[in-house]
Wavefront OBJ file of the C-alpha trace (Angstrom):
o trace
v -4.198 243.171 124.532
v -1.730 242.631 121.699
v -0.139 239.767 123.616
v -3.534 238.113 124.143
v -4.395 238.466 120.450
v -1.028 236.969 119.474
v -1.510 234.050 121.876
v -5.009 233.443 120.524
v -3.625 233.462 116.987
v -0.925 230.975 117.944
v -3.487 228.638 119.546
v -5.597 228.873 116.405
v -2.534 227.978 114.352
v -1.849 224.945 116.562
v -5.446 223.797 116.167
v -5.146 224.223 112.402
v -2.051 222.061 111.996
v -3.579 219.430 114.303
v -6.687 219.227 112.130
v -4.616 219.119 108.939
v -2.487 216.347 110.431
v -5.581 214.190 110.962
v -6.378 214.183 107.228
v -4.200 211.184 106.198
v -5.826 208.976 108.836
v -9.342 210.037 107.854
v -8.619 209.767 104.121
v -7.324 206.242 104.641
v -10.752 205.201 105.937
v -12.631 205.861 102.691
v -12.428 204.836 99.039
v -14.140 207.763 97.293
v -12.265 209.419 94.387
v -10.144 212.388 95.560
v -12.149 215.235 94.013
v -15.479 213.681 94.981
v -14.132 213.536 98.534
v -13.165 217.204 98.245
v -16.605 218.129 96.884
v -18.448 216.352 99.725
v -16.033 217.834 102.280
v -16.406 221.377 100.980
v -20.182 220.981 100.899
v -20.155 219.897 104.548
v -17.856 222.814 105.383
v -20.283 225.230 103.699
v -23.169 223.779 105.721
v -21.140 224.139 108.915
v -20.401 227.787 108.143
v -24.073 228.377 107.353
v -25.235 226.885 110.663
v -22.533 228.653 112.708
v -23.308 232.052 111.194
v -27.104 231.936 111.109
v -27.597 234.741 113.651
v -26.298 237.664 111.666
v -24.925 239.018 108.414
v -21.445 240.350 107.810
v -20.797 244.056 107.908
v -19.484 245.921 104.893
v -19.165 244.569 101.357
v -19.497 240.785 101.067
v -16.201 239.096 100.243
v -17.653 237.269 97.242
v -18.145 240.593 95.434
v -14.347 240.978 95.243
v -12.452 239.425 92.350
v -9.722 238.252 94.734
v -12.315 236.056 96.462
v -12.732 234.020 93.271
v -9.140 234.111 92.036
v -7.154 233.728 95.272
v -9.792 232.326 97.638
v -11.822 229.836 95.620
v -9.091 229.351 93.016
v -6.364 228.883 95.620
v -8.383 226.441 97.726
v -9.634 224.372 94.791
v -6.245 224.402 93.100
v -4.491 223.211 96.259
v -6.809 220.209 96.501
v -6.965 219.410 92.782
v -3.253 219.594 92.017
v -2.228 217.646 95.131
v -4.714 214.834 94.572
v -3.825 214.675 90.891
v -0.116 214.536 91.675
v -0.604 211.608 94.054
v -1.670 209.458 91.119
v 1.504 210.177 89.157
v 4.235 208.830 91.401
v 5.588 208.243 94.881
v 3.241 209.939 97.398
v 6.156 210.659 99.745
v 8.107 212.561 97.092
v 4.992 214.424 95.963
v 4.309 215.463 99.569
v 7.888 216.640 99.968
v 7.559 218.912 96.928
v 4.132 220.197 98.002
v 5.417 221.074 101.470
v 7.705 223.686 99.983
v 4.688 225.996 100.323
v 5.319 227.089 103.958
v 8.784 228.233 102.920
v 7.331 230.199 100.025
v 4.620 231.676 102.245
v 7.118 232.923 104.842
v 9.345 234.466 102.197
v 6.480 236.177 100.365
v 4.992 237.415 103.670
v 8.355 238.949 104.615
v 8.633 240.709 101.249
v 5.055 242.055 101.418
v 5.713 243.312 104.968
v 8.701 245.284 103.687
v 11.321 243.149 105.438
v 12.840 241.726 102.264
v 14.388 238.264 102.069
v 15.752 237.929 105.601
v 18.636 235.508 106.146
v 17.040 234.353 109.423
v 13.857 233.243 107.673
v 15.800 231.545 104.880
v 18.005 229.675 107.345
v 15.128 228.665 109.615
v 13.086 227.421 106.673
v 16.023 225.433 105.323
v 16.607 223.768 108.701
v 12.947 222.774 109.089
v 12.596 221.490 105.548
v 15.888 219.566 105.739
v 14.593 217.857 108.851
v 11.488 216.736 106.956
v 13.408 215.150 104.072
v 14.389 211.921 105.908
v 10.863 211.578 107.326
v 9.132 211.843 103.963
v 11.637 209.792 101.988
v 11.728 207.053 104.633
v 8.275 205.936 103.440
v 9.217 205.917 99.769
v 8.302 202.751 97.886
v 10.669 203.275 94.991
v 7.900 204.300 92.597
v 8.929 206.412 89.650
v 7.513 209.928 89.717
v 6.782 211.776 86.483
v 7.822 215.344 85.840
v 4.120 216.235 85.643
v 3.613 214.817 89.132
v 6.340 217.069 90.537
v 4.941 220.068 88.660
v 1.454 219.439 90.059
v 2.885 219.107 93.568
v 4.552 222.497 93.166
v 1.309 223.930 91.733
v -0.548 222.691 94.824
v 1.984 224.433 97.061
v 1.671 227.652 95.047
v -2.116 227.438 95.420
v -1.759 227.124 99.204
v 0.430 230.233 99.238
v -2.126 232.168 97.193
v -4.994 231.041 99.455
v -3.062 231.965 102.617
v -2.108 235.388 101.255
v -5.763 236.026 100.447
v -6.810 235.178 104.009
v -4.037 237.328 105.468
v -4.949 240.255 103.215
v -8.553 240.312 104.429
v -9.472 242.278 107.553
v -11.719 239.319 108.434
v -14.011 236.813 106.804
v -17.485 236.316 108.257
v -19.260 232.973 108.519
v -21.275 234.052 105.493
v -18.076 234.707 103.535
v -16.739 231.267 104.420
v -20.091 229.760 103.440
v -19.741 231.182 99.945
v -16.049 230.256 99.761
v -16.644 226.614 100.685
v -19.756 226.293 98.531
v -17.921 227.652 95.487
v -15.004 225.260 96.116
v -17.497 222.380 96.430
v -19.041 223.208 93.054
v -15.602 223.517 91.435
v -14.450 220.206 92.949
v -17.662 218.496 91.810
v -17.076 219.780 88.289
v -13.517 218.405 88.321
v -14.852 215.077 89.597
v -17.415 214.859 86.811
v -14.817 215.783 84.205
v -11.891 213.603 85.257
v -13.056 210.875 87.659
v -15.294 207.819 87.564
v -18.232 207.668 89.967
v -17.746 205.076 92.750
v -19.747 201.873 92.354
v -19.815 200.655 95.953
v -19.676 203.729 98.201
v -20.811 203.081 101.766
v -22.414 205.248 104.431
v -19.021 205.368 106.153
v -17.417 206.756 102.982
v -19.893 209.632 102.817
v -19.818 210.215 106.577
v -16.034 210.399 106.857
v -15.860 212.638 103.771
v -18.308 215.006 105.486
v -16.254 214.805 108.706
v -13.184 215.851 106.730
v -15.164 218.907 105.627
v -16.069 219.821 109.203
v -12.481 219.385 110.442
v -9.387 219.393 108.172
v -11.109 221.100 105.234
v -13.568 223.359 107.055
v -12.831 224.476 110.593
v -9.087 224.306 109.916
v -9.325 226.883 107.121
v -11.310 229.202 109.386
v -8.834 228.897 112.272
v -5.975 229.353 109.774
v -7.470 232.621 108.590
v -7.907 233.733 112.219
v -4.298 232.824 113.025
v -2.916 234.671 109.997
v -4.482 237.908 111.204
v -3.291 237.598 114.812
v 0.090 235.906 114.880
v 3.516 235.935 113.260
v 3.525 234.768 109.645
v 7.010 233.347 110.171
v 6.029 231.334 113.244
v 2.846 230.091 111.560
v 4.941 229.025 108.583
v 7.145 227.006 110.933
v 4.081 225.419 112.554
v 2.925 224.051 109.207
v 6.084 221.935 109.071
v 4.684 219.996 112.046
v 1.847 218.666 109.871
v 3.754 215.693 108.385
v 5.315 214.970 111.790
v 1.964 214.955 113.579
v 0.465 212.904 110.749
v 3.186 210.309 111.259
v 2.510 210.211 115.005
v -1.215 209.693 114.426
v -0.508 206.932 111.912
v 1.757 205.266 114.479
v -0.959 205.473 117.144
v -3.517 203.773 114.891
v -1.057 201.120 113.802
v -0.511 202.360 110.235
v 3.179 203.253 110.691
v 6.123 202.497 112.986
v 8.189 204.839 115.140
v 11.444 205.753 113.417
v 14.595 207.836 113.673
v 13.520 210.124 110.763
v 10.550 211.223 112.901
v 12.930 212.341 115.659
v 15.169 214.128 113.127
v 12.158 215.972 111.696
v 10.986 217.041 115.159
v 14.448 218.418 116.012
v 14.610 220.218 112.676
v 11.281 221.985 113.202
v 12.190 223.016 116.746
v 15.534 224.323 115.490
v 13.736 226.345 112.839
v 11.421 227.865 115.450
v 14.414 228.904 117.554
v 16.239 230.452 114.594
v 13.243 232.408 113.291
v 11.721 233.529 116.598
v 14.387 233.959 119.282
v 15.866 237.214 118.021
v 16.525 240.592 119.524
v 13.672 243.035 118.998
v 13.189 246.604 120.187
v 11.079 246.870 123.374
v 7.385 246.569 122.576
v 7.959 245.285 119.034
v 5.687 242.518 117.770
v 6.576 240.119 114.983
v 4.157 240.264 112.085
l 1 2 3 4 5 6 7 8 9 10 11 12 13 14 15 16 17 18 19 20 21 22 23 24 25 26 27 28 29 30 31 32 33 34 35 36 37 38 39 40 41 42 43 44 45 46 47 48 49 50 51 52 53 54 55 56 57 58 59 60 61 62 63 64 65 66 67 68 69 70 71 72 73 74 75 76 77 78 79 80 81 82 83 84 85 86 87 88 89 90 91 92 93 94 95 96 97 98 99 100 101 102 103 104 105 106 107 108 109 110 111 112 113 114 115 116 117 118 119 120 121 122 123 124 125 126 127 128 129 130 131 132 133 134 135 136 137 138 139 140 141 142 143 144 145 146 147 148 149 150 151 152 153 154 155 156 157 158 159 160 161 162 163 164 165 166 167 168 169 170 171 172 173 174 175 176 177 178 179 180 181 182 183 184 185 186 187 188 189 190 191 192 193 194 195 196 197 198 199 200 201 202 203 204 205 206 207 208 209 210 211 212 213 214 215 216 217 218 219 220 221 222 223 224 225 226 227 228 229 230 231 232 233 234 235 236 237 238 239 240 241 242 243 244 245 246 247 248 249 250 251 252 253 254 255 256 257 258 259 260 261 262 263 264 265 266 267 268 269 270 271 272 273 274 275 276 277 278 279 280 281 282 283 284 285 286 287 288 289 290 291 292 293
């Protein structure tokens, strides 16, 4: 039973990173301001959760009654989107992405500490190998744009927000469809407020803009967060952290398939680095019957 649950969690993690990897292609299809896109996406995600969970209510105390729901759940999700999108406007997107993608490393390290394992050398080494493999891939697309210190700081803040959001999901026994409905709806309202405060309304938005923004909410911003929460409860935090490093690789492959990028050696280097990280962090001697957490 434990093996089946772990396998299901791993499959959910694979689905999550696949959905996240599709975001750059979908985002490239529309011209809406970043936080307006996030608001529409989160609204669509809330509607999806509402329709999927119409048959019953959650048992126990609703998640939204807990302060962590607002601070770590809504705050983490909204912060991850806001800081990343804001950082993209302050420098080279490739360098900003590289800084933001420090978050899987931080998540694995924090998860190890919270599980009582301390800072394990195996996790540190595996994370370093995976991240080093990503450096050539991300920097290969650099356009030489100068990046402000604020841009780097916001990229790091986005990564910290992702860690906080992931720790919240892992710390919950489970979130019901109703809980996700409230989570997404609250993030939609927060994103809309940020849009109204800091962005200009689009003058020539098309039906495709609104439709793709809603599709992002159903996939990369909606279903992916639900499957991520499921995976965090049923699979190894270390292995899931490694899987997230595949996001920029898979994004590059998708961009190549649609003609937006070319195949390159850095892509191969990144793939080898992630596989090497998986081997280092997962192929270790464990006592019979032990399960990685």
